[in-house]
C-alpha positions as CSV (number, residue, x, y, z in Angstrom):
1,X,-0.3,-0.1,0.1
2,X,1.1,3.7,-0.8
3,X,2.1,5.3,2.1
4,X,1.4,9.6,2.3
5,X,3.8,11.3,4.7
6,X,2.2,14.8,5.3
7,X,-1.1,16.9,4.1
8,X,0.1,20.4,3.2
9,X,1.1,19.5,-0.6
10,X,0.0,16.3,0.0
11,X,-3.7,17.2,-0.5
12,X,-2.7,16.9,-4.0
13,X,-1.3,13.3,-3.6
14,X,-4.5,12.2,-1.5
15,X,-6.7,14.0,-3.8
16,X,-5.0,12.3,-7.0
17,X,-5.2,9.0,-5.2
18,X,-8.6,9.4,-4.6
19,X,-9.1,10.0,-8.1
20,X,-7.9,6.7,-9.5
21,X,-8.8,4.8,-6.2
22,X,-5.8,3.1,-5.8
23,X,-5.2,2.0,-2.3
24,X,-3.2,4.4,0.6
25,X,-2.9,5.6,3.7
26,X,-2.2,8.9,5.1
27,X,0.5,9.1,7.7
28,X,0.2,12.8,9.5
29,X,3.2,15.0,9.9
30,X,3.1,17.1,12.3
31,X,5.3,20.4,11.1
32,X,4.6,22.6,14.0
33,X,5.9,20.1,16.4
34,X,8.9,19.9,14.5
35,X,10.3,17.0,12.2
36,X,13.4,16.6,14.2
37,X,11.0,15.0,16.5
38,X,9.8,12.3,14.0
39,X,12.7,9.8,13.2
40,X,10.6,7.6,11.4
41,X,9.5,10.7,9.0
42,X,13.2,11.9,8.8
43,X,14.1,8.2,7.5
44,X,11.4,8.7,4.7
45,X,13.1,12.5,4.1
46,X,16.1,13.4,5.6
47,X,15.5,17.7,4.2
48,X,12.2,17.4,6.6
49,X,9.7,18.6,4.2
50,X,6.0,17.1,3.0
51,X,4.9,15.7,1.2
52,X,7.1,12.5,0.3
53,X,5.6,8.9,-0.3
54,X,6.5,5.4,0.3
55,X,5.4,2.9,-2.4
56,X,7.0,-0.6,-1.5
57,X,10.8,0.2,-2.0
58,X,10.2,3.8,-4.0
59,X,10.3,6.8,-1.6
60,X,9.5,9.7,-3.3
61,X,9.4,13.7,-2.7
62,X,7.9,16.5,-4.1
63,X,4.4,16.9,-5.2
64,X,4.2,17.5,-8.8
65,X,6.9,14.2,-9.0
66,X,4.9,12.1,-6.7
67,X,2.0,12.8,-9.0
68,X,3.8,12.3,-12.5
69,X,5.6,9.1,-10.7
70,X,2.1,7.5,-9.8
71,X,0.6,8.6,-13.2
72,X,3.3,6.7,-15.3
73,X,3.6,3.9,-12.6
74,X,-0.1,2.6,-12.8
75,X,-1.0,4.3,-15.9
76,X,-2.5,5.2,-18.0
77,X,-5.1,7.2,-16.6
78,X,-7.2,9.7,-18.1
79,X,-5.6,12.3,-15.6
80,X,-2.6,12.5,-17.7
81,X,-3.1,12.6,-21.7
82,X,-0.5,10.9,-23.9
83,X,2.2,12.7,-25.2
84,X,0.9,12.2,-28.3
85,X,-2.7,13.8,-27.9
86,X,-3.4,17.3,-28.5
87,X,-4.1,18.5,-25.0
88,X,-0.8,17.3,-23.6
89,X,1.4,20.1,-24.1
90,X,-1.2,22.6,-22.0
91,X,-1.1,19.2,-19.8
92,X,2.1,19.4,-18.8
93,X,3.0,23.3,-18.8
94,X,0.1,23.7,-16.3
95,X,1.0,20.8,-14.0
96,X,4.2,22.2,-13.4
97,X,2.5,25.7,-13.5
98,X,1.1,25.1,-10.5
99,X,3.7,24.5,-8.1
100,X,6.7,26.4,-9.8
101,X,5.1,29.7,-10.6
102,X,1.6,29.6,-7.9
103,X,1.9,27.7,-4.9
104,X,5.9,27.9,-4.5
105,X,5.4,31.7,-4.7
106,X,2.7,31.8,-2.3
107,X,4.2,29.6,0.1
108,X,6.9,32.4,0.4
109,X,3.9,35.2,0.4
110,X,2.5,32.9,3.7
111,X,5.7,33.2,5.6
112,X,6.1,37.1,5.0
113,X,2.4,37.4,5.9
114,X,2.2,35.1,8.7
115,X,6.0,34.5,10.3
116,X,8.0,37.4,9.1
117,X,9.0,40.7,11.1
118,X,6.6,43.5,10.3
119,X,9.4,45.3,8.9
120,X,10.0,42.4,6.2
121,X,6.8,41.5,5.0
122,X,7.0,44.2,2.4
123,X,10.6,43.9,0.9
124,X,11.6,43.5,-2.8
125,X,11.6,39.5,-2.3
126,X,8.1,39.8,-0.9
127,X,7.1,41.9,-4.3
128,X,9.0,39.9,-6.5
129,X,7.2,36.5,-5.2
130,X,4.0,38.5,-5.7
131,X,4.6,39.6,-9.3
132,X,5.7,35.8,-10.1
133,X,2.2,34.5,-8.9
134,X,-0.2,37.0,-10.4
135,X,1.7,36.8,-14.0
136,X,1.3,33.1,-13.5
137,X,-2.2,33.4,-12.6
138,X,-2.9,35.5,-15.6
139,X,-2.1,32.5,-17.4
140,X,-4.6,30.7,-15.8
141,X,-7.0,33.4,-16.4
142,X,-6.7,32.9,-20.0
143,X,-6.8,29.3,-20.3
144,X,-9.9,29.4,-18.1
145,X,-11.2,32.1,-21.1
146,X,-11.0,29.1,-23.6
147,X,-11.4,25.8,-22.0
148,X,-12.7,24.6,-18.2
149,X,-10.3,22.9,-17.3
150,X,-6.2,23.4,-17.9
151,X,-5.6,20.6,-20.3
152,X,-9.1,21.2,-22.2
153,X,-12.4,20.0,-21.8
154,X,-11.4,17.3,-19.5
155,X,-10.3,16.9,-15.7
156,X,-6.5,16.2,-15.6
157,X,-4.1,16.0,-12.4
158,X,-3.0,19.7,-13.9
159,X,-5.8,20.8,-12.4
160,X,-5.2,19.1,-9.3
161,X,-2.3,20.9,-9.3
162,X,-3.2,24.1,-10.0
163,X,-6.6,24.0,-7.9
164,X,-4.6,23.3,-4.9
165,X,-2.1,26.5,-5.3
166,X,-5.3,28.7,-5.8
167,X,-6.7,27.4,-2.5
168,X,-3.7,27.9,-1.2
169,X,-3.5,31.8,-2.3
170,X,-7.2,32.4,-1.1
171,X,-6.5,30.9,2.6
172,X,-3.1,31.7,3.3
173,X,-2.7,35.2,1.8
174,X,-6.1,36.2,1.3
175,X,-5.6,36.8,-2.4
176,X,-9.1,37.6,-4.6
177,X,-9.6,35.3,-7.0
178,X,-11.3,36.6,-9.9
179,X,-14.8,35.5,-11.2
180,X,-13.5,33.0,-13.5
181,X,-11.0,31.2,-10.8
182,X,-13.8,31.5,-8.2
183,X,-16.0,29.3,-10.6
184,X,-13.1,27.0,-11.5
185,X,-12.1,26.2,-7.6
186,X,-15.9,25.7,-7.3
187,X,-16.3,23.2,-10.7
188,X,-13.0,21.1,-8.8
189,X,-14.8,21.0,-5.4
190,X,-18.2,19.3,-6.9
191,X,-15.7,16.4,-7.5
192,X,-16.2,13.1,-6.0
193,X,-12.7,12.7,-5.4
194,X,-12.0,15.9,-4.5
195,X,-14.4,15.6,-1.4
196,X,-13.7,12.4,-0.2
197,X,-9.5,13.3,-0.6
198,X,-10.6,16.5,1.6
199,X,-12.7,14.0,4.0
200,X,-9.1,12.1,4.0
201,X,-7.2,15.1,5.1
202,X,-8.5,16.5,8.5
203,X,-6.1,19.5,8.8
204,X,-6.4,20.5,5.4
205,X,-10.3,20.2,5.8
206,X,-10.2,22.5,9.0
207,X,-7.3,24.7,7.7
208,X,-9.7,25.7,4.3
209,X,-12.9,26.0,6.3
210,X,-12.2,28.1,9.7
């Protein structure tokens, strides 16, 4: 059975597993308590960040890499278009943009907003992170003007990547999503896989509903 270590971006992994029906267990990692007090987890990921998975002898970290591994190992799946499919380039672009352009920037903005000293909450780096986030979000907005999902007409793992990032920005940094983005997020929330994933992730459920 696949073990998923940690929520946070691990929600993406749980969501994918719920969509595919693969069996898994979620193992909590209390980042606030300090991973130095969790030797079992550090044996899986000595770098001490979440998520991570263990699948037999395979250990993986980084949420998007994990999604790609699971889809490649247990596919084919409609959540990942075939590389010869016309939808594949957009799928690949937004799968990675959801982390590299959106969630990564929102992560640093979260730290500035909630943990940085008052004098450091609006410095050059913070403004640069916001510029990166908003410029990449513009690509999402333009895509939603053309299609209901990132890869086109069908839901894929790219929507798991981007959808999580938008929820993160909405909740962590109070970013005001536009009408198109909010309609997209609400569309994703209606999926049975999303709802099951939220049921399986009490920390995420509490965080997003608070």
